C-alpha positions in Angstrom: 20.2 10.5 4.4 20.2 7.2 5.1 22.8 4.7 4.1 22.0 1.8 1.9 25.8 0.6 1.4 24.9 -2.8 2.5 23.4 -2.9 -1.2 25.7 -3.4 -4.1 26.1 -4.4 -7.6 26.1 -8.0 -8.4 24.8 -8.8 -4.8 22.5 -12.2 -5.5 19.8 -14.5 -3.9 18.5 -17.9 -5.2 15.1 -19.1 -3.8 13.5 -22.5 -4.4 10.1 -23.6 -4.5 8.1 -26.9 -4.8 5.1 -26.2 -7.1 1.7 -27.3 -5.3 -1.9 -27.0 -6.7 -2.0 -23.2 -5.3 0.8 -22.4 -7.8 -1.1 -23.4 -10.9 -2.6 -21.8 -13.6 -6.1 -22.8 -13.1 -5.9 -21.7 -9.6 -4.8 -18.2 -10.6 -7.2 -17.9 -13.7 -4.5 -17.3 -16.0 -5.4 -20.8 -18.1 -7.3 -24.1 -17.6 -4.4 -26.1 -17.3 -4.6 -27.6 -13.9 -1.3 -29.2 -13.2 1.0 -26.3 -15.2 3.1 -23.4 -13.3 1.3 -20.4 -13.5 3.0 -17.3 -15.3 1.6 -15.0 -12.5 3.0 -17.2 -9.9 6.3 -17.2 -11.7 6.0 -13.4 -11.2 5.2 -13.3 -7.8 7.9 -15.6 -6.9 10.5 -13.5 -8.8 9.6 -10.2 -6.9 9.4 -12.1 -3.7 13.1 -12.9 -4.4 14.1 -9.5 -5.1 12.6 -8.0 -1.9 13.9 -10.7 0.2 17.4 -10.0 -1.2 17.2 -6.5 0.0 14.5 -5.5 2.4 16.7 -7.3 5.4 20.0 -4.8 4.4 17.6 -1.7 5.0 17.8 0.8 7.6 14.9 0.9 10.0 11.8 2.3 8.8 12.7 2.0 5.3 11.2 -0.9 2.7 11.4 -1.7 -0.8 8.3 -1.1 -3.4 8.3 -2.4 -6.7 8.0 0.1 -9.7 8.1 -2.1 -13.0 8.5 -5.5 -14.1 9.2 -7.4 -17.4 9.1 -11.5 -17.4 9.1 -13.8 -20.1 7.6 -17.3 -19.2 8.9 -19.8 -22.0 8.6 -23.1 -20.7 6.1 -25.2 -18.9 6.8 -26.8 -15.4 4.6 -29.6 -13.8 3.0 -29.8 -10.7 5.2 -31.3 -8.4 8.3 -29.8 -9.9 11.1 -27.6 -8.1 11.6 -24.1 -9.2 14.7 -21.9 -8.6 14.6 -18.2 -9.2 18.1 -16.2 -9.4 18.0 -12.6 -8.6 20.9 -10.2 -9.0 21.0 -6.4 -8.5 22.1 -5.3 -11.8 22.2 -1.6 -11.0 21.0 1.6 -9.0 20.4 5.2 -9.0 19.3 7.5 -6.5 17.4 4.5 -4.5 16.0 2.7 -7.5 17.4 -0.7 -8.1 17.7 -2.9 -11.0 17.5 -6.5 -10.8 18.1 -9.4 -13.3 16.0 -12.5 -12.9 16.2 -16.4 -14.1 14.0 -19.0 -13.1 14.8 -22.7 -13.7 13.0 -26.1 -13.1 14.9 -29.3 -12.9 15.2 -29.5 -16.8 16.8 -26.2 -17.7 15.6 -22.4 -18.0 12.0 -21.5 -18.0 11.8 -18.0 -17.7 13.6 -14.4 -17.2 13.2 -10.8 -16.8 13.7 -7.3 -14.9 12.5 -5.5 -12.3 12.9 -2.6 -10.3 12.5 -1.5 -6.9 12.6 2.1 -5.0 13.3 2.5 -1.4 11.0 4.4 0.7 10.6 5.5 4.1 7.4 3.3 5.0 5.9 5.8 7.4 6.3 8.6 4.6 5.1 6.4 1.9 1.7 5.2 4.0 0.8 8.6 4.8 1.0 9.7 1.0 -0.9 6.8 0.4 -3.7 7.6 2.8 -3.4 11.1 1.7 -4.4 10.2 -1.8 -7.2 8.0 -0.7 -8.5 11.0 1.3 -8.2 13.3 -1.7 -10.1 11.1 -4.1 -12.5 10.0 -1.3 -13.2 14.2 -1.0 -14.1 14.4 -4.6 -16.6 12.0 -4.6 
């Protein structure tokens, strides 16, 4: 069994991003407002932070994959603002890690949520994905 001892409850990471036109609701198809930070982009940024927190600590050949996410985006953020995401490992069980996530702009908290990620051996996982595709291809 591989060792994941470098991951621990309370481990955290903070990332910042300046909001550009590529991050807006209009660009993501999640609304018609062209100068507001998109909820799908917030979710992606939170997931990115979680992956960046744990993936560099994993043994060779292992990666983390997302399992579930629950995010509430409750304050608008304008184009040009800076968003800060803070993620923390809140628990783990049998290779599945849970995260608490918070997001802020210059004026306060804009969202929060939870996320879980599993640790998998990359080659084995990809083999399963390819076998699944092949099985479905044969069924057609």
